[in-house]
KEGUGU-463346 format. One record per residue (C-alpha): residue in three letters; x, y, z. Coordinates in pm, whole numbers, plus 50000, padded with zeros to 5 digits. Each point is the difference from the previous one (the first is absolute). Example, Ala and Ser with C-alpha at 12.3 -4.5 7.8 and 13.67 -1.06 7.14 Angstrom:
REM residues 2
ala512304955050780
ser501375034449934
This chain:
REM residues 426
met337143416328264
ser502345011150279
gly501534966950013
tyr501275001749654
asn502905025249910
ile502695009149715
lys503414995950059
asn502675005449764
asp497235005249702
ala498414964850097
leu496994988150180
his500714983850380
ile497394983550250
asp501115011350314
asn503994996749980
val499724973249705
ala500635006549636
leu496624986549815
ser502894988449735
asp501804981150243
ile496484978450109
ala499534993749628
ala503464986649974
glu499414980150295
tyr496354987549948
gly499115005649595
thr496885016149880
pro497395005350049
ala499495003850362
tyr498415019050245
val502035018250265
tyr498405015450299
ser501505025850244
ala499384991350376
gln500975035050075
glu497135014149780
ile497524975550149
thr501025013550376
asn499875034649893
gln496334997949865
tyr499074984450300
glu501635021250241
arg498355032049797
leu496404983850044
ala500304989550404
gly501985036050035
ala497025017449859
met497394979450247
lys502535006450324
lys499895037349932
ala496165006549922
leu498404971450221
pro499844994350370
ala502494973250122
asp497304978350104
arg498115004849674
gln503194987749725
pro498724974649751
leu500934967449938
leu501825003149678
cys498964966049797
tyr502194997649694
ala497934988349694
cys502244974349901
lys498284990949657
ala502095030449895
asn503044978850024
ser500214969250203
asn503664984850013
val500394988650359
ala502965020750024
val498455031849921
leu497074991450278
ala502784989050247
his501835033349945
leu496275018250033
arg499494982050333
ser503025007050135
leu499155035249962
gly496764996950209
ser497464991849700
gly497024978750026
leu498924980949681
glu496845002049818
ile499214969749799
val497664990649708
ser500564961049955
glu500934966950198
gly503465001449831
glu500845033350105
leu499254990650376
his502574971749952
arg502255028049883
gly499355020050289
ile500534970350276
lys503354994649857
ala501115033749986
gly499235004050368
phe496885019350054
asp497944998550336
pro496864985149886
gln497995029450162
lys501695024849767
ile498484982249706
val496605009549843
ser498394981649703
thr498145019549744
gly498564987549662
val496694995649806
gly500354961449978
lys501534983450308
gln500034963349947
ala498994972650278
ser503954991150040
glu500985037550030
ile497775004250274
ser500564971950231
glu503965003949947
cys499485037750105
leu497834985750307
lys502754974850074
ala502725027850012
gly497635025850201
ile500415030149778
his498905032850121
gln496855003149743
phe498144988849725
asn498845033649781
val496254988049841
glu499335007749685
ser496254981749990
leu497304986550220
pro500444963749826
glu503764999950117
leu498935012150332
val497664967350015
his503034979449870
ile502535014950275
gln497394988550247
lys499444968449876
ile503814989549994
ala500425017550338
ser497464981750172
ala501424968249891
met503355005450060
asp498845013650352
lys501985036949950
pro498675031650039
ala500335023649689
asn500645037350035
val498475015449679
val499595035149877
phe497525014049730
arg501625017549708
leu497955030249897
asn499585008549654
pro499995036649981
asp499705007549633
val502815020649978
thr503034994249793
gly503365021749969
gly501414995049655
gly502364972249891
his499234975449727
his496304987950002
lys501154961850052
ile501545012650347
ser497165021950130
thr498054981150245
gly497845026250185
arg497265004549735
lys496204988450056
arg500574978249675
asp502944982850151
lys500094967350136
phe501645008750297
gly497995008750341
leu496865006050107
asn497565026550030
arg498375019850299
glu497024976250014
arg501594967849944
ile502815009450291
phe497055003350241
glu498704968649894
gly503174984650054
phe500515011650366
glu496424985150058
met500954967249840
ala503114996650195
lys498495009550373
glu498114965249935
met503124981649886
ser501884979150275
his503685000249830
val499935036949857
asn501025031950199
ala498995030749760
leu502355029650125
gly499915024849760
leu500565011949645
ser502525004449708
ile499985022349690
his502464998849705
ile499355020049690
gly502914985949754
ser503675001449924
gln502275027749862
val497555025450126
phe501245031849844
thr496725021150065
val501384999350382
glu497065022950130
ala497824967049938
phe501474986350318
lys498515032950200
gln496364990049830
ala500434964150047
phe500415006450397
glu497285024850014
lys497724971849954
met501184981050306
pro498755020950285
asp496045000749916
ile500234961549926
val502214991350349
asn497695021850186
asp496614983549852
leu501404967150101
arg501125008150325
glu496535014350087
ala498434970349846
gly501954981150275
tyr502854984249810
lys503675002150081
ile502365021149814
asp503744996350124
arg501904992749671
leu500205022249671
asp502204987449715
ile500445029149774
gly502134985849730
gly502525012449753
gly500585005649653
phe502645027950065
pro500845012249640
ile504364999049911
ile501525020249677
tyr500264981249714
asp499485028049765
asp498485032750140
glu497544988950283
lys498885023550263
leu501694985050283
leu498174996150382
asn500725028950187
leu500424976650334
asp499975027950259
ala496365008049816
tyr499254962350003
ala500714994450344
gln498265033250153
trp496954986849816
val500114967650213
asn500745020550283
asp496915018349937
ile497574974049842
ile501004969050139
val501545003350367
pro497045019250156
leu498044965449891
asp502464982150307
thr500444968049807
glu503384976749924
ile501185014549653
ile501474980049733
met501215007449677
glu501224980049734
pro502925020649786
gly501204977049716
arg501395012249665
tyr500985035150215
leu502574976750189
val502074980649723
gly499055017049680
asn502775020349943
ala502114976650169
gly500294978149710
val501454997349634
val500224978249750
leu503544993549854
ser500384993549614
glu502425001949738
val499675011049646
leu499694972249741
tyr499765017949683
ile499295035849852
lys497574995349695
glu498985031049792
thr497394998849738
gln498975029149772
glu497365008550277
arg501334991250350
lys503324995050192
phe499184964850205
leu502124997350331
val499974961750045
leu500434991550385
asp500294963050125
ala497445009250264
ala496344991949870
met496555003750116
asn499974965450132
asp502795018250284
leu497645033550017
ile496765001749846
arg498865030650155
pro500445018449698
thr497814977349738
leu497574990650312
tyr499055036550099
asp502245023349747
ala502195008050289
tyr503085023349992
his502964990750127
gly502995018749965
ile503154986249800
ala503495009750017
pro503434989049905
val502204985750289
glu502985019149836
asn500655027149773
leu497045022350099
asp501425030849845
ala500294986049637
pro497705016549757
arg496174992350015
thr498254983649740
lys496194986449971
tyr499474963150048
asp497154972050028
val501244980550278
val498804965149941
gly500644961250119
pro500594972049819
ile496754980950035
cys497994993149658
glu497105028050122
thr499745037249917
gly498985002750312
asp503274990950160
thr500855039449977
phe501445016450280
ser499435039349866
thr499795014049630
asp501915033349911
arg501974998250318
glu502905025949987
leu503074985850141
pro503725002149987
gln501244980649691
met500594963050071
lys501594970649845
ala499884961749971
gly501604986950344
asp498905032250225
leu498544996850287
ala496155016550100
val498055001450302
ile496125005349986
gln499205016650291
ser497694999550294
ala499324964049940
gly500014990150408
ala496584994950006
tyr497154978049764
gly503564992049818
phe501094962750080
cys497034988950177
met498295004849682
ala502594981649792
ser499254966349775
asn501744976149794
tyr498245013149680
asn502174987649705
thr501764974950245
arg502115027450102
pro501484995550387
met499355027750224
pro502685019750101
pro501775002450333
glu499055022150287
ile503155016250183
phe499975022550319
val502385025150067
lys500715019350310
gly503285017749988
asp502814978649882
asn497884969150049
val498684986049715
ser497744966950036
val498174979049743
ile496484993750222
arg498714977949670
pro502094984549767
arg499545000649615
gln497524975949850
thr501644972049809
tyr498484983349679
asn499904966050227
asp497715018150255
ile497285010149797
ile500094966749790
asp500804972650238
ile496775006550210
glu497854985849667
ala499634970649908
ile498954979149681
pro496844975650064
asp500994966549889
trp497024996549792
ile501685022249736
gly500764976849731
gln503625006049819
lys500255001349654
glu502244973049833
């Protein structure tokens, strides 16, 4: 994480000590580095510029489900990014963050009527269609509104590339996309529809794809179907080649961006279409940490527990996906090492961030960070155990901004109501 560095034996984000952030804003807290997001965006865009012709540069549409804070979105928009959304709420976030609707694409297997209509009102770039009933639904709404809907059909290539099975999306058994025969059927249906423009294909095989050669295997499925569709008389002007690039949580194999860009140049560029990509986790994952305080060190005959004030409601990935996250003290990084089970305060055994993790020795009151938490962290947080959600804090250089304040108990409870038909015991 290049946005994070060590000064005076203490972790900093850019120029700001994480201990200072904890003192000012409390813990637990999400802290993001704007510089790291910029670095990742420029690495990906730079690899494309180096390998692809100037007139075939992809539209990079950030998959905002990874981290949807409007400040993060606005920062990416300022770098030139487009947006990939999977809900009506994400559309509203994107509009608030200032995105041009013509740089927004909508994905997802269960697009609701209100989402489709709001996207049509906004004038988004395209819908990535996942099923034929969805296509019919889009036509019905678009015709009622008398607004054209640009669509591409998502191909399910029956290719997977690692990552947890819950975030693999390109296998034949997964709920996503259409097989070759259904795509041809979809184009034929769209030809008879008054308000649908079928313009191409999309493909996305999953998230955290660490078998990086799987991208090449998926891309190689495209030329035959594109050429066959064109021979059948259908227009193929757009190819959305998805995302899924891995980041390092533990010992994952990183994507060789130059090799990936060369695959795009060799396989996708000759098909002579607009190219769209959907990076998400890659841009923000390593830009964020959960900043936490050690509450207690609990020792039993068998285990030593490092009890944090952060919990599974703040970061659910370890218990949901058995996900690995790096953990480190904020200060005293060279202290003698010992093994801990790192846990939170929630009354669930699943409220565990790691077991048998070797770390520098820590004590109550010390600060710790759970690393690589910028993607699928805060956006999956909850109020389980009526725990207020933590603040989100954005840092660039010396600048520190709260981009979402810490939730209060009143924020949680005041939106609930007791019906007047509930009696009061005397």
